C-alpha angles and dihedrals in degrees: 000000000000109000113232111212091211091061091042090057091041097056096039096046096048087043089061093045093051092044092051092048090052088049093055093048090047090054092049092046091053090046092051091060091044097249095120128017118270112250133222107284094220105034095044113018102031096043091041090054089051091054090047089050093049092056090047092049091047090053091049089051092051092053093063090065087065093059125091091205109025090182089069094051091114089069091067088078094057096088098053093132092068110010124079087198090060089047091053091048087057099041098047094067088044088055090050092048090052093050090047093050092044092054096040093054091050092047095054094036096239098154114133120170108253100179139020126191122223085251090059097253108142134206115212128201096251092049091051090052091046093051090049088050092051088058089053090049093055090044089054091050090051092048094049093046094045091056085075104025090057093060097095100186090058096077095187090061101034097092137093086241089076091064093040090051093051090051096045098041091047089047095049093051092046095050091045089054088047090057091051090044091050089053086069102033108023113015093175088065098051092096091047095054093034091055093049089048089053092051094046092045091051090049091048090050090056095045093047092047090051089055092048091051092047094050091049088059098048119122117207113247091210134050137188093273094054090042094063100021097244119126097200113135095227121041126164126184113227099174140357091230096255136077096240142016126296138203088276096057093042102044105039102046128051092220094212120135116257091249092058091046091054092044092055089051095054090041093059095042088057101040098041099046125017101029096051090043091054092046091048093051092049096045102043101072095057098025088242105193096199096051093047094047088049089051092058094041094050092046093050092051088051091049088056090057092043093054092046088054091045091060097035093053093061108100109206113214092230088072087076087070102031095050099147142008 
């Protein structure tokens, strides 16, 4: 498939925003049960929510560059009963609303206790909103991943690993950003978020490697004979039937040389996993702002390459027919 940069930025940016929001709620949850110290509601939670919201908004903005008629974008939500894309269009604003409400409540200090267990554990309003927003965040991950996993004839995408990778890669980038953010606002939580970032990044490395191994072993279900309905044993395409390319040759194949395709794969494998892990490991002990910020920046650049490779690797069956311009 031809990777659209608007979709590449959409999926990676909202993934960071969702992951950061989940990190903030995780930190507050651990603080509520006295495992880690509670942080300042404005400096840490309110400003952290704003950063999450900015990433989500940037992803939403990027999506408009993929539309032929942005003024009709609202119609994308009309097929929510059958379309994962429509569901994503609905859930993304809900995610943004949850991040906004979570940050706003923390900023104004509106945080009454709404429930207390017999053991004395309390549930505050902000934590309840955060937990509800976490459910929305996971729902958004599922919707985004299922847009591609539900396309059965694209074998590279049609696997549960697609959804798992979206969740883990978004979570890894969000927790890595949380570790960098904590270096400025809550140094005592750097090891907490950094540790989670390391764990999720390692899990993402295993999941993404599994999908690469799976895809390398795929055998196409169609061939040139079935594509054109001719059973002859030897068929060679001499021309497409037109002097130049077409929508089919532009939109369903990435067009990059095999050397570039392989280079992008190894680029993201290095930048998304080992380099950020090394930077996180080196930066966590002293809450080094530069190293932790570099860990997030390098990982995000790697995620752009990973998402390009994800789209480019999908081999559309129509390419059996439209082989050359």
